[in-house]
Residue, then its C-alpha position, 0 to 999 in steps of 0.5 A: m570544517a577544513h580540519v574536520d574534512n582532514l580528520i575524516e580523510r584519515i579514516s582508513d575504512p572507505h565505507l565508514r569514511a563515506q558514511i561519516a562524511e555524509e552525516v557531517a555534511k547533513l549537520v552543517e547544512r544551513k536551514d533557515f526554516g523547516l523541520v530540523f531533527q537529529r538523524h539517527l544512525p540506520e537501524d539494524l535487524e536481527v534475522p533468526g534462522t539465517k545462516p552466518r557467512r564470512g564477514d557477517i555481523v552476528r550476535l549471541r541469541a541470549d545476549a541482552d546487551k546485543q554485542n556485535y561480532v564479526v564472522l571470520s570463518t564458518r565450517g560444519g555448522t559452526a562460526s569463528v567470531i570475534a567482538v567487533d571492537a576487538a577485531k584488531q586483536t585478531i591481527e595480533g594473533s588472539e584466538p576467536a571464539t567458535l560457536s554453533y549457528d544455533e547460538l548466533v543470530v545474523v544482524k543486517d545493517f540498514s546501510v549495507p546492501i541486501y539481496p532479498g528473496l521470498e520464501a512461500l509460506g502458503a496460498i489460498d486459491r479461490g479467485g480463478d484468474r484474478p490477481t493475487q493479494v500478496v502478504i509479506q512477513g519481513e522488516n518493512y524497510y528491506a521489503l520496500e527495497t525489494l519492491l523497488y525492484t519489482h514495483e518502482g513507479k507502478v503503485d497507485l496508492i500507498y496507505i500506511d498506519p505507522p506507530y503514532n509515537t504517543g509515548s504510551d505505546d512502545w515501538i521498536y527502533n534499532d532493535r530497542f524499545v523506544v519509550n516516552i522518556d527517551a530524549y530523542r524519541h521524536s528524532k528517532w521516529l522521524s529518522f525511522m519514517e524518513r528512510r521508509l518514505w523516501h523508498a515509498k515515494r519511488l514506488l508511486k506512479p506519477t498519478g499515485v497517492l500516499i495516505v498516512a494515518i497519524g495522531d496528534d503527537e507527530h502530526h505536525r512533524l510528519r506533515m513537515l517531513l512529507d513536505d520535505i520529501f514529496g514537496e509541499v505543492n504535492f500536499i492534497a488534504n489533511i483529513a480529520w477523523q473523529g472516532g470518539v471522545s474520552a471522559l478522562a481527557k483534560h481539556t477536550g474529548g480528544g479521539m481525533d486521528y488524521m490522514l495526510i494525503y500527498g500525491a507523487d505529482a498532485s497536479r496529475v492526481p485525478r479528482f476524488q469522487d466519493p459515492k453518495p451513501l444511499a443514492p444507489e438504493m434510491i435508484a434501485l427502489v424507483s427502478e423496482s417500483i416502475g418494473a413492478g408496474k407502478t406509476p411514476n407518481e406512486a414510485q415518487r411517493e415510495l421515494a419520499a417515504f424512503i428519504k423520510g426514513k433515512r433523513s438522519e443518514m442522508s445529506i441535504g443535497l441528496a434528499r433534494f432528489n425527490k421527484v420521479d419523471e415519466l421515464g422513471r428518472i429521479y431528479l431535482e429541479g435546477d435553475l435554468a435562468n442565467s445569473l448574469p445578463r446575457p442578451n444573446l440568450r434571451y429567446p422564447i421556448t415552447n412546451p411541445q406538449t401544451g404549446r405554451t410559449y415562455d418568455p426568457p427570464p430577465n438575464g436570459w437562459a443558462v444555455g444557448r438555443a441548440t442546447m435548449d432544443r436538445l434538453i427539451e427533446e430529451q425531456m430534461v426541462v420541467f415546464g410545470s405551472g410556473n412562469v420560468p421552466a426548470r432544468k432536471r438534474l438527474l440523480s444518475d448524473h450526481m452519484t458522487a461528490l467531493p469528500a469532506p475534509s472531516f468525518v465521524r465514525d466510532r472506532r469501536a466498530s473496527t475493534l468489534h469487527l476484528q474480534s468477530i473475525l479472530g474470535d477474541k481480542r488480540f490486536p489493539n486499535p485496528k483500522d476500520h476496513e469500511v473507512l479504508m474501502r471508501w478512500i481506496r475507492m476514491t484514490c485507486p483505480a479498479d485495477g490498481c495496486v495498493v501497498d501497505f508497509f505497516a500492515g498490522s492486523g491486515t485491514t488494508a488487504e481486507a478492504v481491497m478484497r471487499l471493495n473488489a467484491q462490491d464493485g467487481g474490481t481487480r485491485r491488487s494489494i501488497s501488505i507488509t508486516n514484521n512478526e513483532l511482539s508486544s514488549k509485554t509478550a517479549t519480556s514474558l517469553r524471554a523470562a521463560g527462556y525463549r528467543p526470536g526464531d523459536d517456534e514458541w516466540e514466532s507463533q506469538g508475533v503479529f504476522e502469525r497470530v493476527t495478520r495471516r489469521r485475519i486474511e485467511t479467515v476473511v477469504t476462506g470464511v473459516r476461522a483457525d479453530g474451524s468455526i464458520f465466519s462467512d461465505g468467504l471471498n473469491e480472491n487469491v492470496a499468497f503469503y511470503r517471508l522475506t529472506y536474505e540471500d547470498e549474492n554469489l549463489i544468486a549470481l550462479g543461479r543456485r537460488f532461483e527458487a528464492v528469486a522466482p516470486l520477485l520475477w513473478l511480482k515484477a511481471g505483474g503478479v498474475g498467473p502461476v509463478v515459475w518456481r524452477r528450471d526443471e532442467g529445461l532450456w526455458a520455463l513458460p507455464s500455461g497461463a503465465r504472464y512471463g517466461v524465463l529463458f535459461a539458455p539464450a542460445q535457444a532464443k529462436a526455438f523459444a520464440e517459435s514456441i510462443a506462437v503455439h503456447d497458451c500464454d499471455l506473455r508480457h515479460l521475459f527474463v533472460v539468464t546470461d552474463s553477456e549483454s551482447e548475448f542478451q541483445e542477440a536473444m532479444a532480436y528473435l522475439p516477435q516485435e509485435l509482442r512488445l515484451d518487457t525484458t530483464r537480464l538475470y542476474s545482473d539486473y537484480l544484483h545491480s538494483f540492490e547494490i543501488n537501493g541498499k545505499g539508502 
């Protein structure tokens, strides 16, 4: 190794030298057991429409071989470029090529920091002062880096449905299609997932939960990878979903999917509570019967008929709640005797209505005298005609149960649901929004934040919004998807002369054609063709495109509109976005949760304005290069507000310099 280290030290490029040293260290690391795979070089991303800058890596849009070039200079809509492997010739005086921006596409390398912004693509305002559901079009690795600035340690639930890597459906890696004949298919998939999961872990709260949907092909490898990243002590469950079987399978019918569940810290994740299906309907039925003047016995007969008609859909445990007491409460009779000998709990009890006294059971009662007296007073003891009274177990106290580690639900329901929204079948194998609603309800608080960075057709966003409508929650979702095309569609468009960035190309991508259309239809109730789908939902939605900004322009404050949505997200994503300075000394719109102080010298006047301004201020961004000026401005703020404060733009730039190292 000493010889290898000496060779590495002779590499002149410090960035390349550090990268190679890091990869060699990984290769020689000794592992006695566990997941071992070849970590492939970071991916890269072509960014159509981004203006090339000096030092950028670019490609020719029409180049199928994807030769990389470095930009030497730019002027008047053209760039002077030279092939990367011919860069030495530039020093010797060879002439570079001059090409128009339209002929080039900028390439972002995952090992180099980026400085992101968000470009607004549209919004739906139907939710009043409710939080906004955010949908971002962009490469999910870079989008995760962006969320590390706005949401690190703030996310309650991450649900993802990544590529299953079955070998039959192609997925894009390093801007190339990976297929089943690729000898490194599994290693490439693990490298692809590993980079994203490390970022995802940082987003979660200490009580946060990660759910990853996966199939048989990568299930065992993914679980080992998650053990490595999250720690095997933070494994919570492996949920099996039987979604159907195939008569064409060889040995078993197949049709099994899994959901691997991990906690950021499993010891701090609250107990999962799964609402019992049909329990609310049982409560409502008896309540309506009693309210209509029927006797408890009549209500009990109606309840028995309901249970009989729904028995195939109802658990055995729930069906046992089949009695109605004089107070209109549904209950089952539970044991009131102790299972172990407790001489100190042997005492007689009396039925206050009949005066009959009951001797204790041989082992004694299950509770002490004081608790027993309270239960009798609250009419929670069933005396009946037997020798041992029973304890009422009220259905209202048992509306939830622990979820089973497996369930059966036909996957065709989700396909038909998406088809009814979009009006045709344009996306394969969407997830089931009702299944997601169930697990989101169990793993995310009613005011929590859910992130899905493989958003696909937008199922997670729909599930969050429908769950909010169902229980009055204010959950927020952040859905991230690229605008990727299927390999078949991409091949067809290339043959027709279209390239990424062309309107014809982009209109066929998953974001434009599926994700956005689905969410717009679900919220507004109107399909893209004007036909009516539903009454819609009372939610706010904002659509954004991830952009790649010039850090120098950011530092100079000349790209505030690109950073503005990030500040809004960092402050909670509620209320209006502060979009521009408008030549003011500060910006504090009515109803905003955050403000931007552009002139720190005016901090005293800003602090005085807060008292009379219609706002619920939570976060303040101060634009200054000086730490001392920042601290002086903070001294004027009312201490009772307990504001979160951020210095711009140094905090932003420094964050992405760190995150960009992967």
